[in-house]
C-alpha positions in Angstrom: 13.6 -2.8 -29.1 14.8 0.5 -30.3 15.3 2.5 -33.5 12.5 1.8 -35.9 11.5 -1.6 -34.4 7.9 -2.1 -35.3 5.3 -4.9 -35.3 7.5 -7.3 -33.4 6.0 -10.0 -31.2 7.9 -11.4 -28.2 6.4 -14.7 -27.3 7.0 -17.6 -24.8 10.4 -16.3 -23.7 12.2 -16.8 -20.4 14.3 -14.0 -19.0 16.5 -14.6 -15.9 19.0 -12.8 -13.8 19.0 -9.5 -15.8 18.8 -5.9 -14.7 16.4 -5.3 -17.6 14.2 -7.9 -19.3 12.5 -6.1 -22.2 13.1 -2.5 -23.0 10.8 -0.8 -25.6 12.4 2.4 -26.8 10.6 5.6 -27.5 10.8 5.3 -31.3 9.6 1.7 -31.3 6.0 1.2 -32.3 3.2 -1.3 -32.5 5.0 -4.1 -30.7 3.4 -6.9 -28.7 4.5 -8.7 -25.5 3.0 -12.1 -25.2 1.3 -13.1 -21.9 3.5 -16.2 -21.6 6.8 -14.4 -21.2 8.3 -15.2 -17.8 10.9 -13.3 -15.8 13.1 -14.8 -13.1 15.2 -12.6 -10.8 14.9 -9.7 -13.3 15.1 -6.3 -11.7 12.8 -4.5 -14.3 10.9 -7.0 -16.4 9.4 -4.6 -18.9 10.1 -0.9 -19.5 7.8 0.5 -22.1 8.4 3.9 -23.6 7.2 2.9 -27.1 4.3 4.0 -29.2 1.1 1.8 -29.3 2.9 -1.0 -27.6 0.7 -3.8 -26.4 1.4 -5.8 -23.3 -1.1 -8.6 -22.7 -3.6 -7.6 -20.0 -3.0 -11.0 -18.3 0.8 -10.9 -18.8 1.6 -10.7 -15.1 5.3 -10.9 -14.6 6.6 -12.8 -11.5 10.1 -12.7 -10.2 12.2 -13.0 -7.1 15.2 -10.8 -6.5 17.9 -11.0 -3.9 21.6 -10.8 -3.4 23.9 -13.8 -3.4 25.5 -12.6 -0.1 22.1 -12.3 1.6 22.8 -8.7 2.5 20.3 -7.1 0.1 16.5 -7.2 0.0 14.8 -10.3 -1.1 11.8 -9.2 -3.1 8.8 -11.1 -4.4 6.8 -9.2 -7.0 3.7 -9.9 -8.9 3.4 -7.2 -11.6 1.1 -6.5 -14.5 -0.6 -3.8 -16.4 -3.3 -3.5 -13.7 -1.5 -4.7 -10.5 1.6 -4.0 -8.6 1.9 -6.1 -5.4 5.2 -6.3 -3.6 6.3 -8.5 -0.7 9.6 -7.3 0.7 11.9 -9.2 3.1 14.5 -6.8 4.4 18.2 -7.5 5.0 19.3 -9.8 7.7 19.3 -8.2 11.1 16.3 -5.9 10.5 13.8 -8.9 10.6 11.1 -6.9 8.8 8.6 -8.5 6.3 6.6 -5.9 4.5 3.8 -5.5 1.9 5.1 -2.4 0.2 4.2 0.0 -2.6 7.6 0.9 -4.2 6.0 3.9 -6.0 4.7 5.7 -2.8 6.9 4.1 -0.2 3.8 3.1 1.9 4.0 -0.2 3.6 2.6 -2.5 6.3 4.9 -4.9 8.0 5.9 -7.2 10.8 8.9 -6.0 12.8 11.6 -8.3 14.2 10.1 -8.0 17.7 6.7 -9.3 16.6 5.0 -5.9 16.3 3.0 -4.4 13.4 4.4 -1.4 11.5 2.3 0.9 9.3 3.8 3.7 7.3 2.0 6.2 5.0 4.4 8.5 3.1 1.5 10.9 2.2 -0.3 11.2 5.6 -1.3 9.4 8.7 -1.3 5.5 8.7 -4.5 3.9 9.8 -6.4 0.7 10.5 -9.9 0.4 9.1 -12.7 -1.9 10.3 -15.5 -2.7 7.9 -18.9 -4.2 8.6 -19.6 -4.9 4.9 -17.3 -5.0 1.8 -19.2 -2.0 0.4 -18.3 0.3 3.3 -15.4 2.6 3.1 -15.0 2.0 6.8 -17.2 1.8 9.9 -14.4 2.5 12.4 -10.8 3.7 12.1 -7.8 3.9 14.3 -5.5 6.6 12.9 -2.3 8.3 13.8 -3.1 11.7 15.3 -2.5 14.4 12.6 -1.2 16.8 15.1 2.5 16.2 14.7 1.9 12.5 14.2 2.0 12.0 18.0 -0.9 10.1 19.4 -4.0 8.3 18.2 -7.6 9.1 17.3 -10.6 6.9 16.9 -13.0 7.7 14.0 -16.5 6.3 13.6 -19.2 6.4 10.9 -16.9 6.8 7.9 -14.6 9.5 6.5 -17.4 12.1 6.1 -18.5 11.8 9.7 -18.1 14.9 11.9 -17.6 12.6 14.9 -14.2 12.1 16.3 -15.2 11.2 19.8 -11.9 10.2 21.4 -8.1 10.7 20.8 -4.9 10.3 22.7 -2.4 13.2 22.2 1.4 12.9 22.2 1.6 13.2 26.0 -0.9 10.4 26.6 -3.8 12.7 27.4 -7.3 11.4 26.6 -9.4 13.8 24.7 -13.1 13.2 24.2 -15.6 15.2 22.1 -19.0 13.8 23.0 -22.3 15.3 21.7 -23.6 18.4 23.4 -27.1 17.1 23.7 -28.5 13.8 24.9 -31.2 13.8 22.2 -31.2 10.6 20.3 -28.3 9.0 22.3 -28.6 5.4 23.5 -28.6 4.5 27.2 -25.1 4.7 28.7 -23.8 7.2 26.2 -21.7 10.2 27.4 -22.7 13.7 26.5 -21.2 17.2 27.3 -23.6 19.4 29.3 -21.7 22.7 29.3 -18.4 21.2 30.3 -19.8 18.6 32.6 -19.8 15.0 31.3 -23.1 13.2 31.9 -24.4 9.7 31.1 -27.7 9.2 29.4 
């Protein structure tokens, strides 16, 4: 849809095995993509550079993409105007299944040896534990920011000043307990001028 394409509706169409499904050019305007268009094994379902284009809010596009030889990624994507969820099954031999954000590169995956892999392209990956859905988090296990070598345990949410325990890159355990026993429960550890004591 290029040139002076205007006021065109694309409805109830099936697109399969294409590198590009629908391309709306920069000079095209006021065009409409129906929610019932379907895309099968289409690399880029809709590329919209137009003016006042309308893509149905429920027009989620679903496709599977893979190579005939089995050497490339097999990718299952559910995509829409307000969602972008990717499941990525990497090439044979790597044995990695991931939930990946192709924009940021961040992913969580299962490795071929049965482990869990987390990668955060913009910082330290982490695991959050939540007591209620409204919480940001109640407890977090996070890669140690110092060179990305080690772990730290965070409690009471992201604004909490408490980072009571971490493991550095050499495996050393570092604790930062309170410096006063006031208000601490029985069994809690506190730092009395360099000496660890138990309440």
